[in-house]
PDB file of N, CA, C and O in Angstrom:
ATOM      1  N   PRO A   1     130.542  24.308  92.031  1.00  0.00           N
ATOM      2  CA  PRO A   1     130.168  24.550  91.684  1.00  0.00           C
ATOM      3  C   PRO A   1     130.026  26.136  91.205  1.00  0.00           C
ATOM      4  O   PRO A   1     130.265  27.240  91.693  1.00  0.00           O
ATOM      5  N   ARG A   2     129.461  25.562  89.874  1.00  0.00           N
ATOM      6  CA  ARG A   2     129.697  27.243  88.947  1.00  0.00           C
ATOM      7  C   ARG A   2     129.467  28.168  89.882  1.00  0.00           C
ATOM      8  O   ARG A   2     128.702  28.084  90.843  1.00  0.00           O
ATOM      9  N   VAL A   3     130.775  29.848  89.283  1.00  0.00           N
ATOM     10  CA  VAL A   3     130.375  31.078  89.082  1.00  0.00           C
ATOM     11  C   VAL A   3     129.266  31.447  88.710  1.00  0.00           C
ATOM     12  O   VAL A   3     128.546  30.470  88.502  1.00  0.00           O
ATOM     13  N   ASP A   4     128.634  32.667  88.470  1.00  0.00           N
ATOM     14  CA  ASP A   4     127.959  33.437  87.777  1.00  0.00           C
ATOM     15  C   ASP A   4     128.868  34.348  87.419  1.00  0.00           C
ATOM     16  O   ASP A   4     128.288  34.818  86.440  1.00  0.00           O
ATOM     17  N   TRP A   5     130.966  35.580  87.591  1.00  0.00           N
ATOM     18  CA  TRP A   5     131.229  35.795  87.774  1.00  0.00           C
ATOM     19  C   TRP A   5     131.146  37.150  86.959  1.00  0.00           C
ATOM     20  O   TRP A   5     131.970  38.053  87.098  1.00  0.00           O
ATOM     21  N   SER A   6     129.912  37.205  85.971  1.00  0.00           N
ATOM     22  CA  SER A   6     129.493  38.807  86.370  1.00  0.00           C
ATOM     23  C   SER A   6     128.965  39.388  87.032  1.00  0.00           C
ATOM     24  O   SER A   6     129.298  40.554  87.244  1.00  0.00           O
ATOM     25  N   VAL A   7     127.508  38.585  87.868  1.00  0.00           N
ATOM     26  CA  VAL A   7     127.583  39.240  89.512  1.00  0.00           C
ATOM     27  C   VAL A   7     128.177  38.362  89.761  1.00  0.00           C
ATOM     28  O   VAL A   7     127.715  37.458  89.064  1.00  0.00           O
ATOM     29  N   GLY A   8     129.575  37.700  90.793  1.00  0.00           N
ATOM     30  CA  GLY A   8     129.800  37.744  91.215  1.00  0.00           C
ATOM     31  C   GLY A   8     130.743  38.378  91.498  1.00  0.00           C
ATOM     32  O   GLY A   8     130.832  38.807  92.648  1.00  0.00           O
ATOM     33  N   LEU A   9     132.133  38.747  90.191  1.00  0.00           N
ATOM     34  CA  LEU A   9     132.835  40.444  90.944  1.00  0.00           C
ATOM     35  C   LEU A   9     131.876  41.764  91.607  1.00  0.00           C
ATOM     36  O   LEU A   9     132.470  42.796  91.918  1.00  0.00           O
ATOM     37  N   ARG A  10     129.993  41.637  91.847  1.00  0.00           N
ATOM     38  CA  ARG A  10     130.395  43.237  91.531  1.00  0.00           C
ATOM     39  C   ARG A  10     129.839  42.818  93.382  1.00  0.00           C
ATOM     40  O   ARG A  10     128.870  43.289  93.978  1.00  0.00           O
ATOM     41  N   HIS A  11     130.530  42.132  93.726  1.00  0.00           N
ATOM     42  CA  HIS A  11     129.971  42.196  95.433  1.00  0.00           C
ATOM     43  C   HIS A  11     131.032  42.798  96.426  1.00  0.00           C
ATOM     44  O   HIS A  11     132.171  42.332  96.414  1.00  0.00           O
ATOM     45  N   LEU A  12     130.608  44.093  97.518  1.00  0.00           N
ATOM     46  CA  LEU A  12     131.148  44.560  98.589  1.00  0.00           C
ATOM     47  C   LEU A  12     131.352  44.302  99.070  1.00  0.00           C
ATOM     48  O   LEU A  12     130.476  43.518  99.434  1.00  0.00           O
ATOM     49  N   PRO A  13     132.244  44.261  99.778  1.00  0.00           N
ATOM     50  CA  PRO A  13     133.973  44.681  99.328  1.00  0.00           C
ATOM     51  C   PRO A  13     134.358  43.620  99.153  1.00  0.00           C
ATOM     52  O   PRO A  13     133.864  42.554  99.522  1.00  0.00           O
ATOM     53  N   LEU A  14     135.622  43.894  98.352  1.00  0.00           N
ATOM     54  CA  LEU A  14     136.999  43.794  97.447  1.00  0.00           C
ATOM     55  C   LEU A  14     136.873  42.942  98.830  1.00  0.00           C
ATOM     56  O   LEU A  14     135.776  43.455  99.054  1.00  0.00           O
ATOM     57  N   GLN A  15     137.028  42.204  99.789  1.00  0.00           N
ATOM     58  CA  GLN A  15     137.783  41.322  99.983  1.00  0.00           C
ATOM     59  C   GLN A  15     136.695  39.964 100.233  1.00  0.00           C
ATOM     60  O   GLN A  15     137.120  38.816 100.354  1.00  0.00           O
ATOM     61  N   ASP A  16     135.689  40.210 100.268  1.00  0.00           N
ATOM     62  CA  ASP A  16     134.327  38.734 100.409  1.00  0.00           C
ATOM     63  C   ASP A  16     134.041  38.879  99.419  1.00  0.00           C
ATOM     64  O   ASP A  16     132.812  38.840  99.353  1.00  0.00           O
ATOM     65  N   ILE A  17     134.638  39.099  98.175  1.00  0.00           N
ATOM     66  CA  ILE A  17     133.925  38.567  96.864  1.00  0.00           C
ATOM     67  C   ILE A  17     134.081  37.263  96.893  1.00  0.00           C
ATOM     68  O   ILE A  17     133.019  36.762  97.261  1.00  0.00           O
ATOM     69  N   ILE A  18     135.413  35.941  96.548  1.00  0.00           N
ATOM     70  CA  ILE A  18     135.724  34.624  96.864  1.00  0.00           C
ATOM     71  C   ILE A  18     134.840  34.046  98.107  1.00  0.00           C
ATOM     72  O   ILE A  18     134.225  33.028  97.789  1.00  0.00           O
ATOM     73  N   LYS A  19     134.593  34.581  99.798  1.00  0.00           N
ATOM     74  CA  LYS A  19     134.063  33.862  99.353  1.00  0.00           C
ATOM     75  C   LYS A  19     132.692  34.651  99.854  1.00  0.00           C
ATOM     76  O   LYS A  19     132.119  34.555 100.940  1.00  0.00           O
ATOM     77  N   ASN A  20     132.396  35.373  98.827  1.00  0.00           N
ATOM     78  CA  ASN A  20     130.803  35.531  99.263  1.00  0.00           C
ATOM     79  C   ASN A  20     130.341  34.556  97.666  1.00  0.00           C
ATOM     80  O   ASN A  20     129.118  34.421  97.631  1.00  0.00           O
ATOM     81  N   VAL A  21     131.156  33.803  96.243  1.00  0.00           N
ATOM     82  CA  VAL A  21     130.715  33.053  95.863  1.00  0.00           C
ATOM     83  C   VAL A  21     131.800  31.243  96.337  1.00  0.00           C
ATOM     84  O   VAL A  21     132.411  30.350  95.750  1.00  0.00           O
ATOM     85  N   LYS A  22     131.463  31.604  97.565  1.00  0.00           N
ATOM     86  CA  LYS A  22     131.945  30.216  98.087  1.00  0.00           C
ATOM     87  C   LYS A  22     132.999  29.536  97.774  1.00  0.00           C
ATOM     88  O   LYS A  22     132.808  28.326  97.889  1.00  0.00           O
ATOM     89  N   GLY A  23     133.999  29.814  97.438  1.00  0.00           N
ATOM     90  CA  GLY A  23     135.362  29.552  96.984  1.00  0.00           C
ATOM     91  C   GLY A  23     136.312  29.452  97.785  1.00  0.00           C
ATOM     92  O   GLY A  23     136.479  30.284  98.677  1.00  0.00           O
ATOM     93  N   GLN A  24     137.380  28.053  97.545  1.00  0.00           N
ATOM     94  CA  GLN A  24     137.908  28.386  99.101  1.00  0.00           C
ATOM     95  C   GLN A  24     138.920  29.243  98.603  1.00  0.00           C
ATOM     96  O   GLN A  24     139.295  29.592  97.484  1.00  0.00           O
ATOM     97  N   GLU A  25     139.290  29.506  99.927  1.00  0.00           N
ATOM     98  CA  GLU A  25     140.429  30.240 100.386  1.00  0.00           C
ATOM     99  C   GLU A  25     141.941  30.824 100.352  1.00  0.00           C
ATOM    100  O   GLU A  25     142.236  31.308 101.445  1.00  0.00           O
ATOM    101  N   GLY A  26     142.662  30.882  99.681  1.00  0.00           N
ATOM    102  CA  GLY A  26     143.255  31.649  98.836  1.00  0.00           C
ATOM    103  C   GLY A  26     144.452  32.767  99.366  1.00  0.00           C
ATOM    104  O   GLY A  26     144.728  33.266 100.457  1.00  0.00           O
ATOM    105  N   VAL A  27     145.246  32.925  97.362  1.00  0.00           N
ATOM    106  CA  VAL A  27     146.475  33.978  98.464  1.00  0.00           C
ATOM    107  C   VAL A  27     145.223  35.969  97.541  1.00  0.00           C
ATOM    108  O   VAL A  27     145.157  37.183  97.736  1.00  0.00           O
ATOM    109  N   TYR A  28     144.950  35.494  97.140  1.00  0.00           N
ATOM    110  CA  TYR A  28     143.641  36.675  97.090  1.00  0.00           C
ATOM    111  C   TYR A  28     143.045  37.343  98.104  1.00  0.00           C
ATOM    112  O   TYR A  28     142.567  38.425  98.447  1.00  0.00           O
ATOM    113  N   GLU A  29     143.185  36.676  98.304  1.00  0.00           N
ATOM    114  CA  GLU A  29     142.541  37.540 100.739  1.00  0.00           C
ATOM    115  C   GLU A  29     143.737  38.206 101.811  1.00  0.00           C
ATOM    116  O   GLU A  29     143.740  38.973 102.773  1.00  0.00           O
ATOM    117  N   ASP A  30     144.684  37.456 101.062  1.00  0.00           N
ATOM    118  CA  ASP A  30     145.879  37.981 102.043  1.00  0.00           C
ATOM    119  C   ASP A  30     146.303  38.988 101.077  1.00  0.00           C
ATOM    120  O   ASP A  30     146.602  39.952 101.781  1.00  0.00           O
ATOM    121  N   MET A  31     146.467  39.255 100.034  1.00  0.00           N
ATOM    122  CA  MET A  31     146.540  40.050  99.065  1.00  0.00           C
ATOM    123  C   MET A  31     145.877  41.341  99.105  1.00  0.00           C
ATOM    124  O   MET A  31     146.525  42.386  99.142  1.00  0.00           O
ATOM    125  N   ILE A  32     144.090  41.294  99.095  1.00  0.00           N
ATOM    126  CA  ILE A  32     143.968  42.013  99.332  1.00  0.00           C
ATOM    127  C   ILE A  32     142.999  43.633  99.703  1.00  0.00           C
ATOM    128  O   ILE A  32     142.278  44.565  99.349  1.00  0.00           O
ATOM    129  N   ARG A  33     144.139  42.560 101.189  1.00  0.00           N
ATOM    130  CA  ARG A  33     143.975  43.433 102.548  1.00  0.00           C
ATOM    131  C   ARG A  33     144.710  43.973 102.621  1.00  0.00           C
ATOM    132  O   ARG A  33     144.559  45.167 102.878  1.00  0.00           O
ATOM    133  N   ARG A  34     145.869  43.460 102.454  1.00  0.00           N
ATOM    134  CA  ARG A  34     147.445  44.270 102.404  1.00  0.00           C
ATOM    135  C   ARG A  34     147.781  46.167 101.531  1.00  0.00           C
ATOM    136  O   ARG A  34     147.478  46.718 100.472  1.00  0.00           O
ATOM    137  N   LYS A  35     148.735  46.606 103.087  1.00  0.00           N
ATOM    138  CA  LYS A  35     148.270  48.492 102.805  1.00  0.00           C
ATOM    139  C   LYS A  35     149.227  48.309 101.774  1.00  0.00           C
ATOM    140  O   LYS A  35     149.767  47.224 101.558  1.00  0.00           O
ATOM    141  N   PRO A  36     149.436  49.298 101.164  1.00  0.00           N
ATOM    142  CA  PRO A  36     150.969  49.025  99.957  1.00  0.00           C
ATOM    143  C   PRO A  36     151.971  49.064 100.850  1.00  0.00           C
ATOM    144  O   PRO A  36     153.034  48.696 100.349  1.00  0.00           O
ATOM    145  N   ASN A  37     152.060  49.465 102.342  1.00  0.00           N
ATOM    146  CA  ASN A  37     153.599  49.328 102.723  1.00  0.00           C
ATOM    147  C   ASN A  37     154.519  47.986 103.293  1.00  0.00           C
ATOM    148  O   ASN A  37     155.596  47.877 103.879  1.00  0.00           O
ATOM    149  N   ASP A  38     153.095  46.682 102.599  1.00  0.00           N
ATOM    150  CA  ASP A  38     152.932  45.771 103.473  1.00  0.00           C
ATOM    151  C   ASP A  38     154.824  44.987 103.159  1.00  0.00           C
ATOM    152  O   ASP A  38     155.336  44.785 102.058  1.00  0.00           O
ATOM    153  N   PRO A  39     155.365  44.751 104.355  1.00  0.00           N
ATOM    154  CA  PRO A  39     156.522  44.081 104.126  1.00  0.00           C
ATOM    155  C   PRO A  39     156.262  42.499 103.116  1.00  0.00           C
ATOM    156  O   PRO A  39     157.426  42.309 102.764  1.00  0.00           O
ATOM    157  N   LYS A  40     155.648  41.622 102.647  1.00  0.00           N
ATOM    158  CA  LYS A  40     154.428  40.637 101.848  1.00  0.00           C
ATOM    159  C   LYS A  40     155.114  41.233 100.759  1.00  0.00           C
ATOM    160  O   LYS A  40     155.675  40.402 100.044  1.00  0.00           O
ATOM    161  N   TRP A  41     155.234  42.329 100.437  1.00  0.00           N
ATOM    162  CA  TRP A  41     155.324  42.986  98.376  1.00  0.00           C
ATOM    163  C   TRP A  41     156.328  43.016  98.155  1.00  0.00           C
ATOM    164  O   TRP A  41     156.640  43.032  96.965  1.00  0.00           O
ATOM    165  N   PHE A  42     157.090  43.032  98.904  1.00  0.00           N
ATOM    166  CA  PHE A  42     158.660  43.297  99.053  1.00  0.00           C
ATOM    167  C   PHE A  42     159.047  41.137  99.082  1.00  0.00           C
ATOM    168  O   PHE A  42     159.719  40.297  98.483  1.00  0.00           O
ATOM    169  N   LYS A  43     158.525  41.196  99.680  1.00  0.00           N
ATOM    170  CA  LYS A  43     159.297  39.440  98.659  1.00  0.00           C
ATOM    171  C   LYS A  43     158.932  38.879  97.415  1.00  0.00           C
ATOM    172  O   LYS A  43     157.946  39.031  96.694  1.00  0.00           O
ATOM    173  N   GLY A  44     159.798  38.300  97.344  1.00  0.00           N
ATOM    174  CA  GLY A  44     159.768  36.686  95.510  1.00  0.00           C
ATOM    175  C   GLY A  44     159.980  38.931  94.562  1.00  0.00           C
ATOM    176  O   GLY A  44     160.414  40.021  94.936  1.00  0.00           O
ATOM    177  N   GLY A  45     159.107  38.138  92.888  1.00  0.00           N
ATOM    178  CA  GLY A  45     158.904  39.236  92.168  1.00  0.00           C
ATOM    179  C   GLY A  45     160.071  39.446  91.509  1.00  0.00           C
ATOM    180  O   GLY A  45     160.855  38.730  92.132  1.00  0.00           O
ATOM    181  N   LEU A  46     160.674  39.971  90.651  1.00  0.00           N
ATOM    182  CA  LEU A  46     161.925  40.080  89.576  1.00  0.00           C
ATOM    183  C   LEU A  46     161.626  41.461  90.207  1.00  0.00           C
ATOM    184  O   LEU A  46     160.562  41.534  89.591  1.00  0.00           O
ATOM    185  N   TYR A  47     161.650  42.678  90.941  1.00  0.00           N
ATOM    186  CA  TYR A  47     162.328  43.742  91.665  1.00  0.00           C
ATOM    187  C   TYR A  47     161.695  44.636  92.079  1.00  0.00           C
ATOM    188  O   TYR A  47     160.474  44.599  92.226  1.00  0.00           O
ATOM    189  N   HIS A  48     162.426  45.596  92.337  1.00  0.00           N
ATOM    190  CA  HIS A  48     162.049  46.149  94.102  1.00  0.00           C
ATOM    191  C   HIS A  48     162.783  47.512  93.688  1.00  0.00           C
ATOM    192  O   HIS A  48     163.973  47.610  93.390  1.00  0.00           O
ATOM    193  N   ASP A  49     161.731  48.661  93.734  1.00  0.00           N
ATOM    194  CA  ASP A  49     162.808  49.970  93.672  1.00  0.00           C
ATOM    195  C   ASP A  49     163.560  50.299  94.279  1.00  0.00           C
ATOM    196  O   ASP A  49     163.825  51.466  93.989  1.00  0.00           O
ATOM    197  N   ASP A  50     164.434  49.759  95.429  1.00  0.00           N
ATOM    198  CA  ASP A  50     164.921  49.896  95.659  1.00  0.00           C
ATOM    199  C   ASP A  50     166.395  48.500  95.187  1.00  0.00           C
ATOM    200  O   ASP A  50     167.201  47.961  95.945  1.00  0.00           O
ATOM    201  N   MET A  51     166.225  48.349  93.839  1.00  0.00           N
ATOM    202  CA  MET A  51     167.695  48.133  93.948  1.00  0.00           C
ATOM    203  C   MET A  51     167.818  48.353  92.434  1.00  0.00           C
ATOM    204  O   MET A  51     166.855  48.619  91.715  1.00  0.00           O
ATOM    205  N   PRO A  52     169.545  48.172  91.853  1.00  0.00           N
ATOM    206  CA  PRO A  52     169.762  49.182  90.312  1.00  0.00           C
ATOM    207  C   PRO A  52     169.387  48.881  89.309  1.00  0.00           C
ATOM    208  O   PRO A  52     170.251  48.043  89.049  1.00  0.00           O
ATOM    209  N   LEU A  53     168.394  48.887  88.002  1.00  0.00           N
ATOM    210  CA  LEU A  53     168.466  48.785  86.906  1.00  0.00           C
ATOM    211  C   LEU A  53     170.188  49.090  85.961  1.00  0.00           C
ATOM    212  O   LEU A  53     170.099  50.308  85.805  1.00  0.00           O
ATOM    213  N   ASN A  54     171.086  48.827  85.538  1.00  0.00           N
ATOM    214  CA  ASN A  54     171.951  49.397  85.067  1.00  0.00           C
ATOM    215  C   ASN A  54     172.559  47.769  83.797  1.00  0.00           C
ATOM    216  O   ASN A  54     173.653  47.334  83.440  1.00  0.00           O
ATOM    217  N   THR A  55     171.036  47.372  83.519  1.00  0.00           N
ATOM    218  CA  THR A  55     171.364  46.767  82.463  1.00  0.00           C
ATOM    219  C   THR A  55     170.203  46.423  81.524  1.00  0.00           C
ATOM    220  O   THR A  55     169.459  45.585  82.033  1.00  0.00           O
ATOM    221  N   PRO A  56     169.871  46.780  80.434  1.00  0.00           N
ATOM    222  CA  PRO A  56     168.853  46.910  79.078  1.00  0.00           C
ATOM    223  C   PRO A  56     168.069  45.499  79.656  1.00  0.00           C
ATOM    224  O   PRO A  56     168.547  44.397  79.928  1.00  0.00           O
ATOM    225  N   ALA A  57     166.844  45.938  79.718  1.00  0.00           N
ATOM    226  CA  ALA A  57     166.196  44.437  80.096  1.00  0.00           C
ATOM    227  C   ALA A  57     164.342  44.961  78.811  1.00  0.00           C
ATOM    228  O   ALA A  57     164.102  46.027  78.244  1.00  0.00           O
ATOM    229  N   TYR A  58     163.571  43.763  78.846  1.00  0.00           N
ATOM    230  CA  TYR A  58     162.771  43.517  78.069  1.00  0.00           C
ATOM    231  C   TYR A  58     161.652  43.329  78.777  1.00  0.00           C
ATOM    232  O   TYR A  58     161.312  42.199  79.127  1.00  0.00           O
ATOM    233  N   TRP A  59     161.017  44.317  79.040  1.00  0.00           N
ATOM    234  CA  TRP A  59     158.852  44.090  80.058  1.00  0.00           C
ATOM    235  C   TRP A  59     158.544  44.270  79.182  1.00  0.00           C
ATOM    236  O   TRP A  59     158.767  44.757  78.074  1.00  0.00           O
ATOM    237  N   PHE A  60     157.887  43.764  79.831  1.00  0.00           N
ATOM    238  CA  PHE A  60     156.128  43.039  79.123  1.00  0.00           C
ATOM    239  C   PHE A  60     155.266  43.337  79.986  1.00  0.00           C
ATOM    240  O   PHE A  60     155.306  42.944  81.152  1.00  0.00           O
ATOM    241  N   VAL A  61     154.063  44.342  79.315  1.00  0.00           N
ATOM    242  CA  VAL A  61     152.665  44.795  81.070  1.00  0.00           C
ATOM    243  C   VAL A  61     151.832  45.386  80.664  1.00  0.00           C
ATOM    244  O   VAL A  61     151.539  46.581  80.662  1.00  0.00           O
ATOM    245  N   SER A  62     151.377  44.435  80.260  1.00  0.00           N
ATOM    246  CA  SER A  62     149.570  43.956  79.446  1.00  0.00           C
ATOM    247  C   SER A  62     149.120  45.275  80.548  1.00  0.00           C
ATOM    248  O   SER A  62     149.496  45.653  81.657  1.00  0.00           O
ATOM    249  N   TRP A  63     148.010  45.746  79.447  1.00  0.00           N
ATOM    250  CA  TRP A  63     146.900  46.834  80.070  1.00  0.00           C
ATOM    251  C   TRP A  63     146.531  47.335  80.593  1.00  0.00           C
ATOM    252  O   TRP A  63     146.605  48.530  80.878  1.00  0.00           O
ATOM    253  N   TYR A  64     145.510  45.803  81.161  1.00  0.00           N
ATOM    254  CA  TYR A  64     145.347  45.733  82.472  1.00  0.00           C
ATOM    255  C   TYR A  64     145.841  44.826  83.214  1.00  0.00           C
ATOM    256  O   TYR A  64     145.134  43.955  83.721  1.00  0.00           O
ATOM    257  N   ASP A  65     147.337  44.913  83.410  1.00  0.00           N
ATOM    258  CA  ASP A  65     148.361  44.655  84.722  1.00  0.00           C
ATOM    259  C   ASP A  65     148.416  45.122  86.146  1.00  0.00           C
ATOM    260  O   ASP A  65     149.005  46.196  86.264  1.00  0.00           O
ATOM    261  N   VAL A  66     148.113  44.776  86.884  1.00  0.00           N
ATOM    262  CA  VAL A  66     147.969  45.630  87.627  1.00  0.00           C
ATOM    263  C   VAL A  66     149.506  46.072  88.309  1.00  0.00           C
ATOM    264  O   VAL A  66     149.753  46.341  89.485  1.00  0.00           O
ATOM    265  N   SER A  67     150.394  46.043  87.176  1.00  0.00           N
ATOM    266  CA  SER A  67     151.696  46.959  87.329  1.00  0.00           C
ATOM    267  C   SER A  67     152.509  48.165  86.321  1.00  0.00           C
ATOM    268  O   SER A  67     153.663  48.491  86.042  1.00  0.00           O
ATOM    269  N   SER A  68     150.782  48.671  85.913  1.00  0.00           N
ATOM    270  CA  SER A  68     151.328  48.929  84.557  1.00  0.00           C
ATOM    271  C   SER A  68     152.555  50.641  84.854  1.00  0.00           C
ATOM    272  O   SER A  68     153.592  51.006  84.301  1.00  0.00           O
ATOM    273  N   ALA A  69     151.628  51.289  86.072  1.00  0.00           N
ATOM    274  CA  ALA A  69     151.926  52.214  86.345  1.00  0.00           C
ATOM    275  C   ALA A  69     153.236  51.952  86.525  1.00  0.00           C
ATOM    276  O   ALA A  69     154.047  52.029  85.601  1.00  0.00           O
ATOM    277  N   PRO A  70     153.594  51.567  87.924  1.00  0.00           N
ATOM    278  CA  PRO A  70     155.178  51.824  87.893  1.00  0.00           C
ATOM    279  C   PRO A  70     156.186  50.735  87.429  1.00  0.00           C
ATOM    280  O   PRO A  70     157.147  50.282  88.052  1.00  0.00           O
ATOM    281  N   ASN A  71     155.777  50.452  86.297  1.00  0.00           N
ATOM    282  CA  ASN A  71     156.471  49.566  85.027  1.00  0.00           C
ATOM    283  C   ASN A  71     156.428  50.274  83.267  1.00  0.00           C
ATOM    284  O   ASN A  71     156.790  49.843  82.172  1.00  0.00           O
ATOM    285  N   ILE A  72     156.041  51.042  83.558  1.00  0.00           N
ATOM    286  CA  ILE A  72     155.706  52.592  82.852  1.00  0.00           C
ATOM    287  C   ILE A  72     156.997  53.297  83.594  1.00  0.00           C
ATOM    288  O   ILE A  72     158.028  53.505  82.953  1.00  0.00           O
ATOM    289  N   ALA A  73     156.857  53.714  85.229  1.00  0.00           N
ATOM    290  CA  ALA A  73     157.755  54.711  85.738  1.00  0.00           C
ATOM    291  C   ALA A  73     159.109  54.687  85.494  1.00  0.00           C
ATOM    292  O   ALA A  73     159.820  55.692  85.520  1.00  0.00           O
ATOM    293  N   LEU A  74     159.612  53.206  85.180  1.00  0.00           N
ATOM    294  CA  LEU A  74     160.854  51.946  85.465  1.00  0.00           C
ATOM    295  C   LEU A  74     161.458  52.422  84.456  1.00  0.00           C
ATOM    296  O   LEU A  74     162.568  52.940  84.572  1.00  0.00           O
ATOM    297  N   PHE A  75     160.783  52.316  83.225  1.00  0.00           N
ATOM    298  CA  PHE A  75     161.231  52.277  82.418  1.00  0.00           C
ATOM    299  C   PHE A  75     161.130  53.871  82.167  1.00  0.00           C
ATOM    300  O   PHE A  75     161.004  53.678  80.957  1.00  0.00           O
ATOM    301  N   ASN A  76     161.071  55.408  82.276  1.00  0.00           N
ATOM    302  CA  ASN A  76     161.119  56.003  82.288  1.00  0.00           C
ATOM    303  C   ASN A  76     162.715  56.613  82.523  1.00  0.00           C
ATOM    304  O   ASN A  76     162.913  57.827  82.562  1.00  0.00           O
TER     305      ASN A  76
END
């Protein structure tokens, strides 16, 4: 079924958006419920705060990327 996301994304609480539009369960539900210090955030990914960064690199981040602030801090 087609979803009108202009309506669907206004649903609260956020963790129930997918369920509210009758979508299938996936990674969103797990991610939206995690606390900032959940160990699952440290599985995978390219870089974590406890890793050394000794090689110049090009990091691309978009304006609406949820990781903009950590990437800017890493650059600084």
